[in-house]
C-alpha positions as CSV (number, residue, x, y, z in Angstrom):
1,M,0.0,0.1,-0.1
2,N,1.3,3.3,-1.1
3,V,1.7,6.1,2.1
4,Y,2.1,9.7,1.5
5,A,2.6,12.9,3.6
6,A,-0.5,14.1,4.7
7,G,-1.1,17.5,2.4
8,A,0.4,16.0,-0.5
9,L,-1.8,15.8,-4.1
10,V,-2.5,12.5,-5.1
11,K,-2.9,11.6,-8.6
12,L,-5.2,8.8,-9.3
13,E,-4.9,7.6,-13.0
14,W,-7.1,5.0,-14.8
15,V,-8.4,3.8,-18.2
16,F,-11.6,2.5,-19.8
17,R,-11.0,0.0,-22.7
18,N,-13.5,-1.6,-25.0
19,S,-13.9,-5.6,-23.9
20,D,-14.1,-6.5,-27.8
21,D,-10.5,-5.0,-29.2
22,D,-8.8,-3.8,-25.8
23,S,-8.6,-0.5,-27.7
24,L,-9.4,2.6,-25.3
25,I,-12.9,3.7,-25.3
26,D,-14.6,7.0,-23.7
27,P,-17.8,5.7,-21.6
28,S,-21.0,7.4,-21.6
29,A,-20.4,8.6,-18.2
30,V,-17.2,8.7,-15.8
31,Y,-17.6,8.7,-11.9
32,L,-14.9,9.0,-9.1
33,W,-16.1,8.0,-5.7
34,V,-13.6,8.6,-2.6
35,K,-13.8,8.1,1.0
36,D,-11.2,10.0,3.0
37,P,-9.9,9.2,6.6
38,D,-12.9,10.9,8.3
39,N,-15.2,8.6,6.5
40,T,-16.6,11.2,4.3
41,E,-17.7,10.0,1.3
42,T,-17.8,12.1,-2.0
43,S,-18.5,11.5,-5.8
44,F,-17.6,13.2,-8.5
45,T,-18.7,13.2,-12.3
46,Y,-16.6,13.7,-15.3
47,G,-17.8,17.1,-16.9
48,V,-19.4,18.4,-14.0
49,G,-16.4,20.5,-11.9
50,T,-12.9,20.0,-12.5
51,K,-12.0,16.9,-10.3
52,I,-11.8,14.6,-13.0
53,V,-9.8,14.8,-15.8
54,K,-9.3,13.5,-19.5
55,D,-5.9,13.4,-20.7
56,S,-7.0,11.6,-24.0
57,T,-9.5,8.9,-25.3
58,G,-10.1,6.4,-22.3
59,T,-7.7,8.2,-20.2
60,Y,-8.7,10.1,-16.9
61,Y,-7.2,11.3,-14.1
62,A,-7.9,13.2,-10.8
63,L,-5.8,14.6,-7.8
64,L,-6.7,14.5,-4.2
65,D,-5.7,17.1,-1.7
66,T,-4.8,15.2,1.3
67,T,-4.4,18.5,3.2
68,G,-5.8,17.7,7.1
69,F,-6.2,14.3,6.5
70,E,-4.3,11.6,8.2
71,G,-5.2,7.6,7.8
72,M,-6.9,5.5,5.2
73,W,-8.1,6.8,2.0
74,V,-10.3,4.7,-0.4
75,S,-11.5,5.5,-4.0
76,R,-13.1,3.5,-7.1
77,A,-13.4,4.8,-10.7
78,Y,-16.3,3.7,-12.7
79,S,-18.7,4.2,-15.6
80,T,-22.1,3.7,-16.7
81,G,-23.4,3.5,-20.4
82,T,-20.7,2.8,-23.0
83,A,-17.7,1.1,-21.9
84,Q,-19.6,0.5,-18.4
85,A,-17.1,-1.0,-16.0
86,S,-15.7,-0.9,-12.3
87,T,-12.3,-0.3,-13.6
88,K,-9.9,0.9,-10.8
89,E,-9.8,0.8,-7.0
90,W,-7.2,2.3,-4.7
91,E,-5.9,2.3,-0.9
92,F,-3.7,4.6,0.4
93,E,-2.5,5.9,3.6
94,T,-1.6,9.6,4.8
95,E,0.6,10.3,7.7
């Protein structure tokens, strides 16, 4: 498990792939769910706000600001519609 200094910007990166030919594909909708060390759950949607960034076709990332939080973080990126999938999960700690 990765450990970061509290206050670090932690970059979460993920991709979506076509199940038929493994090519990169943009889903209909992209989401990111985060649970911080205080057990506060937050959800983000690509295209609403600026938390989720699209690098290129099928490639996304988000920067999590861990300032003021020490402990376990849990996160999951997923999609719905075209290219629906649960693609990536993360667990990391800040101290």
